[in-house]
Kinemage of the C-alpha trace (Angstrom):
@kinemage 1
@onewidth
@group {chain A} dominant
@subgroup {mainchain}
@vectorlist {calphas} color= white
{ca unk a 1} P 43.226 67.005 -4.051
{ca unk a 2} L 45.400 70.025 -4.576
{ca unk a 3} L 45.283 73.798 -4.459
{ca unk a 4} L 42.523 75.141 -2.257
{ca unk a 5} L 41.642 71.675 -0.950
{ca unk a 6} L 44.847 70.821 0.858
{ca unk a 7} L 45.135 70.129 4.557
{ca unk a 8} L 47.431 73.144 4.994
{ca unk a 9} L 44.884 75.480 3.396
{ca unk a 10} L 42.065 74.017 5.488
{ca unk a 11} L 44.131 74.496 8.670
{ca unk a 12} L 44.785 78.147 7.723
{ca unk a 13} L 41.089 78.613 6.932
{ca unk a 14} L 40.204 77.210 10.334
{ca unk a 15} L 42.658 79.597 11.996
{ca unk a 16} L 41.153 82.556 10.109
{ca unk a 17} L 37.644 81.518 11.139
{ca unk a 18} L 38.751 81.314 14.775
{ca unk a 19} L 40.261 84.805 14.566
{ca unk a 20} L 37.102 86.234 12.990
{ca unk a 21} L 34.890 84.518 15.563
{ca unk a 22} L 36.932 86.055 18.376
{ca unk a 23} L 36.432 89.648 17.186
{ca unk a 24} L 34.737 91.914 19.705
{ca unk a 25} L 33.357 95.327 18.763
{ca unk a 26} L 32.295 98.073 21.135
{ca unk a 27} L 29.170 99.967 20.059
{ca unk a 28} L 29.925 103.671 20.640
{ca unk a 29} L 26.360 104.754 21.423
{ca unk a 30} L 25.741 102.151 24.118
{ca unk a 31} L 29.252 101.111 25.072
{ca unk a 32} L 28.106 97.504 24.743
{ca unk a 33} L 30.534 94.904 23.459
{ca unk a 34} L 29.177 92.843 20.561
{ca unk a 35} L 30.477 89.453 19.422
{ca unk a 36} L 29.567 87.022 16.665
{ca unk a 37} L 27.278 85.079 19.008
{ca unk a 38} L 25.257 88.292 19.537
{ca unk a 39} L 24.430 88.620 15.833
{ca unk a 40} L 24.743 85.146 14.318
{ca unk a 41} L 22.055 82.824 13.011
{ca unk a 42} L 21.837 80.015 15.574
{ca unk a 43} L 18.899 77.808 14.504
{ca unk a 44} L 19.303 75.194 17.247
{ca unk a 45} L 19.872 77.645 20.110
{ca unk a 46} L 18.405 81.037 19.135
{ca unk a 47} L 17.894 82.432 22.643
{ca unk a 48} L 21.363 82.009 24.222
{ca unk a 49} L 23.789 81.153 21.411
{ca unk a 50} L 27.457 80.510 22.038
{ca unk a 51} L 30.037 80.579 19.247
{ca unk a 52} L 29.584 76.852 18.624
{ca unk a 53} L 25.858 77.439 18.020
{ca unk a 54} L 26.423 79.902 15.172
{ca unk a 55} L 25.675 78.614 11.674
{ca unk a 56} L 28.943 79.321 9.852
{ca unk a 57} L 28.962 77.750 6.398
{ca unk a 58} L 32.437 76.441 5.648
{ca unk a 59} L 34.056 73.241 4.443
{ca unk a 60} L 35.684 72.987 7.880
{ca unk a 61} L 32.245 72.325 9.371
{ca unk a 62} L 32.504 68.779 7.985
{ca unk a 63} L 35.174 68.433 10.696
{ca unk a 64} L 33.144 70.370 13.310
{ca unk a 65} L 35.764 73.163 13.063
{ca unk a 66} L 38.072 70.855 15.001
{ca unk a 67} L 41.790 70.685 14.140
{ca unk a 68} L 42.088 67.210 15.677
{ca unk a 69} L 39.318 65.860 13.456
{ca unk a 70} L 40.936 67.400 10.373
{ca unk a 71} L 44.307 65.788 11.182
{ca unk a 72} L 42.935 62.315 11.992
{ca unk a 73} L 44.014 59.207 10.119
{ca unk a 74} L 42.943 55.601 10.574
{ca unk a 75} L 43.783 52.204 9.156
{ca unk a 76} L 40.923 50.727 7.173
{ca unk a 77} L 40.553 47.228 5.770
{ca unk a 78} L 38.371 46.780 2.686
{ca unk a 79} L 38.288 43.101 1.829
{ca unk a 80} L 41.918 42.089 1.393
{ca unk a 81} L 43.152 45.653 0.920
{ca unk a 82} L 44.446 47.649 3.877
{ca unk a 83} L 44.926 51.387 3.567
{ca unk a 84} L 44.886 54.649 5.439
{ca unk a 85} L 41.890 56.976 5.470
{ca unk a 86} L 42.123 60.657 6.288
{ca unk a 87} L 40.387 64.003 5.758
{ca unk a 88} L 40.132 63.375 1.983
{ca unk a 89} L 37.971 60.290 2.505
{ca unk a 90} L 35.813 61.988 5.122
{ca unk a 91} L 35.258 65.034 2.917
{ca unk a 92} L 34.282 62.944 -0.113
{ca unk a 93} L 31.842 60.961 2.025
{ca unk a 94} L 30.283 64.088 3.554
{ca unk a 95} L 29.874 65.891 0.240
{ca unk a 96} L 27.793 62.916 -0.876
{ca unk a 97} L 26.022 62.327 2.474
{ca unk a 98} L 25.946 65.666 4.351
{ca unk a 99} L 23.286 64.521 6.840
{ca unk a 100} L 25.309 61.565 8.127
{ca unk a 101} L 26.067 61.384 11.839
{ca unk a 102} L 28.934 58.941 11.193
{ca unk a 103} L 30.872 58.365 7.999
{ca unk a 104} L 31.559 54.830 6.740
{ca unk a 105} L 35.330 55.180 7.010
{ca unk a 106} L 37.394 53.951 9.938
{ca unk a 107} L 37.463 57.584 11.133
{ca unk a 108} L 33.760 57.345 12.038
{ca unk a 109} L 33.390 61.137 12.100
{ca unk a 110} L 30.110 62.993 11.824
{ca unk a 111} L 29.361 65.109 8.774
{ca unk a 112} L 27.181 67.432 10.843
{ca unk a 113} L 28.459 70.922 11.576
{ca unk a 114} L 29.658 72.120 14.964
{ca unk a 115} L 26.303 73.859 15.538
{ca unk a 116} L 24.456 70.560 14.955
{ca unk a 117} L 23.037 71.117 11.478
{ca unk a 118} L 24.125 69.941 8.037
């Protein structure tokens, strides 16, 4: 992987998403403060959505928008070969199996998004 699919770019993307999700806007007519959770599509919690319930489509959702998950590595043995798996392996697995609750790498991360959907 290179270019747009580097860990540094994904970390910056995650930071940008966090900044956008934290934006609060005051509606002049009512004086009410509006946030993303007030206007987002939250299919699994439509009545009282929190930020984690909002369906935000992004490659970082394969890591549940979690910096720790993105930075994880693990030692994996495949027959007689021992190697290290990381975000690359998880991403490749999830692109091919987006509905998986646990990848087949030693990371054992879910491919499901933070909000609970694919």
